[in-house]
MMTF fields as JSON, N, C-alpha, C and O atoms, coordinates in Angstrom:
{
  "mmtfVersion": "1.0.0",
  "mmtfProducer": "UNKNOWN",
  "numBonds": 367,
  "numAtoms": 368,
  "numGroups": 92,
  "numChains": 1,
  "numModels": 1,
  "chainsPerModel": [1],
  "groupsPerChain": [92],
  "chainIdList": ["A"],
  "bondAtomList": [4, 2, 8, 6, 12, 10, 16, 14, 20, 18, 24, 22, 28, 26, 32, 30, 36, 34, 40, 38, 44, 42, 48, 46, 52, 50, 56, 54, 60, 58, 64, 62, 68, 66, 72, 70, 76, 74, 80, 78, 84, 82, 88, 86, 92, 90, 96, 94, 100, 98, 104, 102, 108, 106, 112, 110, 116, 114, 120, 118, 124, 122, 128, 126, 132, 130, 136, 134, 140, 138, 144, 142, 148, 146, 152, 150, 156, 154, 160, 158, 164, 162, 168, 166, 172, 170, 176, 174, 180, 178, 184, 182, 188, 186, 192, 190, 196, 194, 200, 198, 204, 202, 208, 206, 212, 210, 216, 214, 220, 218, 224, 222, 228, 226, 232, 230, 236, 234, 240, 238, 244, 242, 248, 246, 252, 250, 256, 254, 260, 258, 264, 262, 268, 266, 272, 270, 276, 274, 280, 278, 284, 282, 288, 286, 292, 290, 296, 294, 300, 298, 304, 302, 308, 306, 312, 310, 316, 314, 320, 318, 324, 322, 328, 326, 332, 330, 336, 334, 340, 338, 344, 342, 348, 346, 352, 350, 356, 354, 360, 358, 364, 362],
  "bondOrderList": [1, 1, 1, 1, 1, 1, 1, 1, 1, 1, 1, 1, 1, 1, 1, 1, 1, 1, 1, 1, 1, 1, 1, 1, 1, 1, 1, 1, 1, 1, 1, 1, 1, 1, 1, 1, 1, 1, 1, 1, 1, 1, 1, 1, 1, 1, 1, 1, 1, 1, 1, 1, 1, 1, 1, 1, 1, 1, 1, 1, 1, 1, 1, 1, 1, 1, 1, 1, 1, 1, 1, 1, 1, 1, 1, 1, 1, 1, 1, 1, 1, 1, 1, 1, 1, 1, 1, 1, 1, 1, 1],
  "groupList": [{"groupName": "MET", "atomNameList": ["N", "CA", "C", "O"], "elementList": ["N", "C", "C", "O"], "formalChargeList": [0, 0, 0, 0], "bondAtomList": [1, 0, 2, 1, 3, 2], "bondOrderList": [1, 1, 2], "singleLetterCode": "M", "chemCompType": "L-PEPTIDE LINKING"}, {"groupName": "SER", "atomNameList": ["N", "CA", "C", "O"], "elementList": ["N", "C", "C", "O"], "formalChargeList": [0, 0, 0, 0], "bondAtomList": [1, 0, 2, 1, 3, 2], "bondOrderList": [1, 1, 2], "singleLetterCode": "S", "chemCompType": "L-PEPTIDE LINKING"}, {"groupName": "LEU", "atomNameList": ["N", "CA", "C", "O"], "elementList": ["N", "C", "C", "O"], "formalChargeList": [0, 0, 0, 0], "bondAtomList": [1, 0, 2, 1, 3, 2], "bondOrderList": [1, 1, 2], "singleLetterCode": "L", "chemCompType": "L-PEPTIDE LINKING"}, {"groupName": "ASP", "atomNameList": ["N", "CA", "C", "O"], "elementList": ["N", "C", "C", "O"], "formalChargeList": [0, 0, 0, 0], "bondAtomList": [1, 0, 2, 1, 3, 2], "bondOrderList": [1, 1, 2], "singleLetterCode": "D", "chemCompType": "L-PEPTIDE LINKING"}, {"groupName": "ARG", "atomNameList": ["N", "CA", "C", "O"], "elementList": ["N", "C", "C", "O"], "formalChargeList": [0, 0, 0, 0], "bondAtomList": [1, 0, 2, 1, 3, 2], "bondOrderList": [1, 1, 2], "singleLetterCode": "R", "chemCompType": "L-PEPTIDE LINKING"}, {"groupName": "GLU", "atomNameList": ["N", "CA", "C", "O"], "elementList": ["N", "C", "C", "O"], "formalChargeList": [0, 0, 0, 0], "bondAtomList": [1, 0, 2, 1, 3, 2], "bondOrderList": [1, 1, 2], "singleLetterCode": "E", "chemCompType": "L-PEPTIDE LINKING"}, {"groupName": "GLN", "atomNameList": ["N", "CA", "C", "O"], "elementList": ["N", "C", "C", "O"], "formalChargeList": [0, 0, 0, 0], "bondAtomList": [1, 0, 2, 1, 3, 2], "bondOrderList": [1, 1, 2], "singleLetterCode": "Q", "chemCompType": "L-PEPTIDE LINKING"}, {"groupName": "CYS", "atomNameList": ["N", "CA", "C", "O"], "elementList": ["N", "C", "C", "O"], "formalChargeList": [0, 0, 0, 0], "bondAtomList": [1, 0, 2, 1, 3, 2], "bondOrderList": [1, 1, 2], "singleLetterCode": "C", "chemCompType": "L-PEPTIDE LINKING"}, {"groupName": "PHE", "atomNameList": ["N", "CA", "C", "O"], "elementList": ["N", "C", "C", "O"], "formalChargeList": [0, 0, 0, 0], "bondAtomList": [1, 0, 2, 1, 3, 2], "bondOrderList": [1, 1, 2], "singleLetterCode": "F", "chemCompType": "L-PEPTIDE LINKING"}, {"groupName": "GLY", "atomNameList": ["N", "CA", "C", "O"], "elementList": ["N", "C", "C", "O"], "formalChargeList": [0, 0, 0, 0], "bondAtomList": [1, 0, 2, 1, 3, 2], "bondOrderList": [1, 1, 2], "singleLetterCode": "G", "chemCompType": "PEPTIDE LINKING"}, {"groupName": "ALA", "atomNameList": ["N", "CA", "C", "O"], "elementList": ["N", "C", "C", "O"], "formalChargeList": [0, 0, 0, 0], "bondAtomList": [1, 0, 2, 1, 3, 2], "bondOrderList": [1, 1, 2], "singleLetterCode": "A", "chemCompType": "L-PEPTIDE LINKING"}, {"groupName": "VAL", "atomNameList": ["N", "CA", "C", "O"], "elementList": ["N", "C", "C", "O"], "formalChargeList": [0, 0, 0, 0], "bondAtomList": [1, 0, 2, 1, 3, 2], "bondOrderList": [1, 1, 2], "singleLetterCode": "V", "chemCompType": "L-PEPTIDE LINKING"}, {"groupName": "THR", "atomNameList": ["N", "CA", "C", "O"], "elementList": ["N", "C", "C", "O"], "formalChargeList": [0, 0, 0, 0], "bondAtomList": [1, 0, 2, 1, 3, 2], "bondOrderList": [1, 1, 2], "singleLetterCode": "T", "chemCompType": "L-PEPTIDE LINKING"}, {"groupName": "TYR", "atomNameList": ["N", "CA", "C", "O"], "elementList": ["N", "C", "C", "O"], "formalChargeList": [0, 0, 0, 0], "bondAtomList": [1, 0, 2, 1, 3, 2], "bondOrderList": [1, 1, 2], "singleLetterCode": "Y", "chemCompType": "L-PEPTIDE LINKING"}, {"groupName": "ILE", "atomNameList": ["N", "CA", "C", "O"], "elementList": ["N", "C", "C", "O"], "formalChargeList": [0, 0, 0, 0], "bondAtomList": [1, 0, 2, 1, 3, 2], "bondOrderList": [1, 1, 2], "singleLetterCode": "I", "chemCompType": "L-PEPTIDE LINKING"}, {"groupName": "PRO", "atomNameList": ["N", "CA", "C", "O"], "elementList": ["N", "C", "C", "O"], "formalChargeList": [0, 0, 0, 0], "bondAtomList": [1, 0, 2, 1, 3, 2], "bondOrderList": [1, 1, 2], "singleLetterCode": "P", "chemCompType": "L-PEPTIDE LINKING"}, {"groupName": "TRP", "atomNameList": ["N", "CA", "C", "O"], "elementList": ["N", "C", "C", "O"], "formalChargeList": [0, 0, 0, 0], "bondAtomList": [1, 0, 2, 1, 3, 2], "bondOrderList": [1, 1, 2], "singleLetterCode": "W", "chemCompType": "L-PEPTIDE LINKING"}, {"groupName": "ASN", "atomNameList": ["N", "CA", "C", "O"], "elementList": ["N", "C", "C", "O"], "formalChargeList": [0, 0, 0, 0], "bondAtomList": [1, 0, 2, 1, 3, 2], "bondOrderList": [1, 1, 2], "singleLetterCode": "N", "chemCompType": "L-PEPTIDE LINKING"}, {"groupName": "LYS", "atomNameList": ["N", "CA", "C", "O"], "elementList": ["N", "C", "C", "O"], "formalChargeList": [0, 0, 0, 0], "bondAtomList": [1, 0, 2, 1, 3, 2], "bondOrderList": [1, 1, 2], "singleLetterCode": "K", "chemCompType": "L-PEPTIDE LINKING"}],
  "groupTypeList": [0, 1, 2, 3, 4, 3, 4, 2, 5, 4, 6, 2, 7, 5, 5, 8, 9, 9, 1, 1, 9, 10, 10, 4, 11, 11, 10, 4, 6, 10, 12, 3, 2, 10, 3, 1, 9, 4, 13, 5, 11, 3, 12, 9, 14, 4, 2, 12, 12, 5, 11, 11, 2, 5, 5, 2, 10, 3, 10, 15, 3, 9, 9, 15, 15, 5, 4, 16, 17, 16, 16, 14, 9, 1, 2, 5, 14, 10, 8, 9, 9, 13, 5, 15, 8, 9, 11, 4, 6, 13, 4, 18],
  "groupIdList": [1, 2, 3, 4, 5, 6, 7, 8, 9, 10, 11, 12, 13, 14, 15, 16, 17, 18, 19, 20, 21, 22, 23, 24, 25, 26, 27, 28, 29, 30, 31, 32, 33, 34, 35, 36, 37, 38, 39, 40, 41, 42, 43, 44, 45, 46, 47, 48, 49, 50, 51, 52, 53, 54, 55, 56, 57, 58, 59, 60, 61, 62, 63, 64, 65, 66, 67, 68, 69, 70, 71, 72, 73, 74, 75, 76, 77, 78, 79, 80, 81, 82, 83, 84, 85, 86, 87, 88, 89, 90, 91, 92],
  "secStructList": [7, 7, 7, 7, 2, 2, 2, 2, 2, 2, 2, 2, 2, 2, 2, 2, 7, 7, 7, 6, 6, 2, 2, 2, 2, 2, 2, 2, 2, 2, 2, 2, 2, 2, 2, 2, 6, 2, 2, 2, 2, 2, 2, 1, 1, 7, 7, 7, 2, 2, 2, 2, 2, 2, 2, 6, 6, 1, 1, 1, 1, 1, 1, 6, 6, 2, 2, 2, 2, 2, 2, 2, 2, 2, 2, 2, 2, 2, 2, 7, 7, 7, 1, 1, 1, 1, 7, 1, 7, 7, 7, 7],
  "xCoordList": [127.317, 126.879, 125.742, 125.62, 124.726, 123.441, 123.16, 123.912, 121.626, 120.936, 120.701, 120.225, 121.137, 121.377, 120.829, 121.525, 119.079, 118.546, 118.754, 118.665, 118.975, 119.642, 121.165, 121.637, 121.647, 123.148, 122.587, 122.393, 122.273, 121.572, 121.154, 121.589, 119.875, 119.538, 120.504, 120.0, 121.328, 122.15, 123.353, 123.857, 123.481, 124.749, 123.99, 124.541, 122.716, 122.071, 122.35, 122.766, 122.02, 121.928, 123.032, 122.969, 124.207, 125.744, 125.861, 125.918, 125.874, 126.447, 125.508, 126.046, 124.129, 123.11, 122.727, 122.09, 122.545, 121.99, 120.682, 120.344, 119.771, 118.308, 117.861, 118.716, 116.182, 115.613, 116.042, 116.266, 116.117, 115.967, 115.068, 115.423, 113.427, 112.377, 112.758, 112.445, 113.228, 113.349, 114.555, 114.336, 115.725, 116.095, 115.856, 116.578, 114.677, 114.352, 113.236, 112.96, 112.471, 111.425, 112.326, 111.886, 113.395, 114.073, 115.013, 115.387, 115.518, 115.809, 114.724, 114.886, 113.763, 112.232, 112.499, 113.262, 111.964, 111.949, 112.879, 112.636, 114.769, 115.408, 115.014, 114.631, 115.001, 114.523, 113.403, 113.491, 112.446, 111.502, 111.964, 111.575, 112.964, 113.404, 114.17, 113.896, 115.46, 115.614, 115.366, 115.854, 114.286, 113.086, 112.488, 112.473, 112.112, 111.548, 112.162, 111.804, 113.452, 114.594, 114.175, 114.528, 113.513, 113.562, 114.678, 114.978, 115.63, 116.751, 117.747, 118.325, 118.428, 119.047, 118.261, 119.131, 117.333, 116.784, 117.511, 118.5, 116.96, 117.643, 118.768, 119.088, 119.415, 120.763, 122.277, 123.434, 121.753, 122.565, 123.042, 123.929, 123.116, 123.728, 123.082, 122.56, 123.096, 122.25, 122.284, 123.21, 121.392, 121.113, 121.549, 121.162, 122.318, 123.12, 123.469, 123.785, 123.406, 123.523, 124.853, 124.657, 126.111, 127.048, 126.393, 126.443, 125.657, 125.279, 124.348, 124.67, 123.234, 122.184, 122.573, 121.983, 124.037, 124.701, 125.758, 126.123, 126.326, 126.879, 125.955, 126.285, 124.873, 123.803, 123.782, 124.244, 123.143, 122.346, 123.74, 123.503, 124.588, 126.124, 125.825, 126.001, 125.266, 125.615, 124.248, 123.929, 123.699, 122.206, 122.592, 123.115, 122.287, 122.301, 122.743, 123.709, 121.624, 121.435, 119.99, 119.084, 120.203, 119.151, 119.651, 120.69, 118.485, 118.817, 117.897, 117.186, 118.219, 118.537, 116.419, 116.221, 115.609, 114.407, 114.648, 113.765, 115.084, 115.668, 116.002, 115.334, 117.191, 117.985, 117.663, 118.097, 117.232, 116.359, 115.363, 115.315, 114.466, 113.623, 114.101, 113.715, 114.966, 116.25, 116.458, 116.425, 117.143, 117.115, 116.156, 116.283, 115.373, 114.175, 113.775, 113.394, 113.772, 113.335, 113.804, 113.393, 115.294, 116.068, 115.997, 116.067, 115.858, 115.413, 114.484, 114.653, 113.205, 111.994, 111.999, 111.478, 112.56, 113.322, 113.729, 113.728, 114.283, 115.144, 114.991, 115.255, 114.039, 113.414, 111.855, 111.289, 111.309, 109.938, 109.52, 110.143, 108.573, 108.431, 108.593, 108.296, 109.413, 109.976, 109.564, 110.421, 108.179, 107.691, 106.627, 106.11, 106.822, 105.929, 106.778, 106.411, 108.411, 109.025, 109.349, 109.461, 109.483, 109.573, 109.231, 108.311, 109.57, 109.172, 108.202, 108.423, 107.098, 105.35, 105.734, 106.012, 105.805, 106.189, 106.262, 106.137, 106.453, 107.679, 107.473, 107.383, 107.416, 106.726, 107.979, 108.753, 108.266, 109.728, 110.419, 111.452],
  "yCoordList": [-3.621, -4.497, -5.005, -6.003, -4.468, -5.025, -5.972, -6.801, -5.827, -7.33, -6.401, -5.287, -6.969, -6.367, -7.786, -8.763, -7.508, -8.093, -8.782, -10.007, -8.133, -8.069, -8.852, -9.495, -8.417, -9.389, -10.566, -11.523, -10.651, -12.149, -13.154, -14.305, -12.511, -13.499, -13.559, -14.315, -13.222, -13.433, -14.603, -15.603, -13.961, -15.402, -16.585, -17.656, -16.364, -17.545, -18.9, -20.058, -18.26, -18.21, -19.502, -20.539, -18.293, -19.164, -20.523, -21.718, -20.142, -20.613, -21.769, -22.698, -22.287, -22.996, -23.262, -24.268, -22.889, -23.548, -23.205, -22.623, -23.813, -23.445, -22.658, -22.017, -22.296, -21.096, -19.909, -19.701, -19.043, -17.552, -17.548, -17.533, -17.551, -17.435, -18.28, -17.681, -19.285, -19.538, -18.672, -18.202, -18.385, -17.242, -16.238, -15.503, -15.774, -14.202, -13.864, -12.773, -15.691, -15.425, -15.816, -15.362, -16.484, -16.634, -15.395, -15.188, -14.273, -12.928, -12.0, -11.525, -11.942, -11.424, -12.332, -11.807, -13.531, -13.688, -13.301, -13.244, -12.741, -12.447, -11.403, -11.226, -10.572, -9.048, -8.405, -7.512, -9.269, -9.304, -9.371, -8.472, -10.609, -11.275, -9.692, -9.188, -9.231, -8.393, -7.34, -6.941, -6.769, -5.739, -5.701, -4.666, -6.592, -6.975, -6.616, -6.06, -7.188, -6.441, -7.832, -7.789, -9.006, -10.293, -11.121, -11.474, -11.78, -12.216, -11.686, -12.472, -9.926, -9.088, -9.176, -9.508, -9.05, -9.469, -10.239, -9.95, -11.464, -12.884, -13.357, -14.122, -12.998, -13.306, -12.209, -12.474, -11.015, -9.363, -9.932, -10.622, -10.186, -10.021, -9.773, -10.73, -8.485, -8.256, -8.787, -8.442, -9.476, -9.704, -9.232, -8.161, -9.986, -9.427, -10.486, -11.619, -10.073, -11.232, -12.041, -13.218, -11.831, -12.726, -13.747, -14.959, -13.056, -14.098, -15.148, -16.313, -15.018, -15.589, -16.944, -18.024, -16.437, -17.449, -18.21, -19.191, -18.012, -18.686, -19.642, -20.817, -19.248, -20.028, -20.764, -21.87, -20.404, -21.59, -22.29, -22.904, -22.491, -23.211, -24.6, -25.779, -24.025, -25.134, -25.951, -26.294, -26.166, -26.754, -28.195, -28.189, -29.22, -30.541, -30.325, -30.719, -29.624, -30.098, -29.368, -28.923, -29.453, -28.446, -27.11, -26.643, -26.491, -25.396, -24.203, -24.36, -23.111, -22.091, -21.83, -21.182, -22.561, -22.674, -23.707, -23.4, -24.807, -25.991, -25.418, -24.899, -25.265, -24.779, -23.224, -23.002, -22.545, -21.426, -22.087, -21.529, -23.1, -23.61, -24.182, -23.965, -24.948, -25.172, -25.04, -25.865, -23.527, -22.507, -21.848, -21.221, -21.931, -21.278, -21.647, -21.089, -23.053, -24.393, -24.488, -24.679, -24.073, -24.515, -22.777, -22.653, -21.69, -20.629, -20.715, -20.143, -21.684, -21.5, -22.603, -22.442, -23.434, -24.261, -23.677, -24.007, -22.367, -22.268, -21.077, -20.854, -19.781, -18.934, -18.853, -18.145, -19.757, -19.05, -18.028, -16.967, -18.148, -17.054, -16.277, -15.351, -17.754, -17.638, -18.438, -19.032, -19.057, -19.75, -18.767, -18.901, -17.801, -16.834, -16.031, -15.065, -16.81, -15.972, -17.435, -16.999, -18.424, -19.519, -19.775, -19.02, -20.604, -20.651, -21.819, -23.022, -21.199, -22.585, -22.668, -23.785, -21.55, -22.164, -20.892, -19.793, -20.91, -19.475, -20.551, -21.775, -19.516, -19.586, -20.378, -20.52, -20.804, -21.392, -20.556, -20.946],
  "zCoordList": [45.214, 44.077, 44.226, 44.936, 43.631, 43.301, 42.578, 42.066, 42.499, 41.923, 40.856, 41.073, 39.272, 38.395, 37.434, 37.156, 36.958, 36.89, 35.23, 35.147, 34.193, 33.224, 32.935, 31.996, 34.288, 34.192, 34.757, 34.008, 36.057, 36.115, 35.341, 35.371, 34.284, 33.674, 32.477, 31.646, 32.174, 31.302, 31.829, 31.318, 32.987, 33.441, 33.955, 34.209, 34.102, 35.011, 33.236, 33.23, 32.383, 31.55, 30.666, 30.008, 31.374, 30.241, 31.599, 31.308, 32.644, 34.376, 34.186, 34.787, 33.541, 33.953, 33.289, 33.598, 31.719, 30.573, 31.022, 32.053, 29.766, 30.124, 29.358, 28.747, 28.988, 28.093, 28.783, 29.975, 27.576, 28.333, 28.833, 30.012, 28.805, 29.876, 30.751, 31.78, 31.091, 32.748, 33.307, 34.424, 32.774, 33.313, 33.432, 34.106, 32.787, 32.945, 34.116, 34.615, 34.488, 35.648, 36.816, 37.872, 36.947, 38.31, 38.631, 39.785, 37.174, 37.459, 38.386, 39.51, 37.632, 37.998, 39.443, 40.255, 39.76, 41.611, 42.286, 43.492, 41.682, 42.48, 42.808, 43.965, 42.027, 41.748, 42.966, 43.809, 42.599, 43.766, 45.249, 45.995, 45.87, 46.747, 47.68, 48.769, 46.314, 46.716, 47.409, 48.467, 46.493, 46.782, 48.187, 48.854, 48.511, 49.818, 50.968, 52.006, 50.425, 51.807, 52.642, 53.821, 52.254, 53.797, 53.376, 54.517, 52.561, 52.474, 53.101, 53.852, 53.036, 53.825, 55.386, 56.192, 55.871, 56.799, 57.42, 58.092, 57.184, 57.734, 57.872, 58.781, 57.08, 56.923, 57.089, 56.762, 57.68, 57.275, 56.116, 56.618, 54.758, 53.698, 52.285, 51.712, 51.677, 50.769, 49.076, 48.342, 48.693, 47.95, 46.651, 46.184, 46.085, 44.914, 43.895, 44.258, 42.403, 41.525, 41.792, 41.487, 42.244, 42.921, 43.819, 43.613, 45.029, 46.178, 45.243, 45.476, 44.205, 43.504, 42.793, 42.769, 42.091, 41.579, 42.218, 41.569, 43.297, 44.53, 44.952, 45.117, 45.131, 45.904, 45.336, 45.618, 44.116, 42.593, 42.397, 41.357, 42.608, 41.972, 43.104, 42.797, 44.653, 45.11, 45.29, 46.429, 44.557, 44.201, 43.355, 42.241, 43.99, 43.473, 41.367, 40.714, 41.009, 39.365, 38.996, 39.701, 37.53, 36.595, 36.622, 37.087, 35.898, 35.307, 36.255, 37.248, 35.56, 36.577, 37.883, 38.911, 37.174, 38.005, 38.651, 39.452, 39.118, 39.939, 40.569, 41.463, 40.372, 41.408, 41.946, 43.077, 41.544, 42.702, 43.458, 44.554, 43.385, 43.858, 44.879, 46.028, 44.561, 46.059, 46.531, 47.444, 46.751, 47.248, 47.83, 48.882, 47.323, 47.929, 48.727, 49.756, 48.318, 49.396, 51.482, 52.627, 50.322, 52.027, 52.892, 54.114, 51.98, 52.524, 53.656, 54.733, 53.255, 53.465, 54.823, 55.927, 54.449, 56.312, 57.186, 58.372, 56.52, 58.144, 59.004, 60.186, 57.206, 57.758, 58.051, 58.883, 57.155, 56.466, 55.775, 55.823, 55.136, 54.409, 52.598, 51.842, 52.815, 50.745, 50.268, 49.614, 50.17, 49.31, 47.961, 46.852, 49.059, 47.486, 46.512, 45.843, 46.565, 46.11, 45.205, 44.059, 45.161, 44.277, 43.083, 42.768, 42.094, 40.578, 40.392, 40.535, 40.046, 39.522, 38.146, 37.71, 37.293, 36.174, 35.139, 35.678, 33.702, 32.763, 31.791, 31.883, 30.614, 29.236, 28.88, 29.827, 27.981, 27.228, 26.375, 25.831]
}
């Protein structure tokens, strides 16, 4: 399976709440990360919708952007080069 932006956006809202704008920006950043190939090179795992949802479920709390930034922060610490994929702001 690959990363389906629309499906990811819907599932982010369902699983972690928050606004559609918040889910949209996380889905867009996840798509950019998948398209870059960086995650697959660093981990040997293809970035899919399921992988994103699983990783975000491990975050301590928050909506999609907070969970995404928590995960991106851990990837930045482990591998470096993930800061550009973080969420800085979004429209509600």
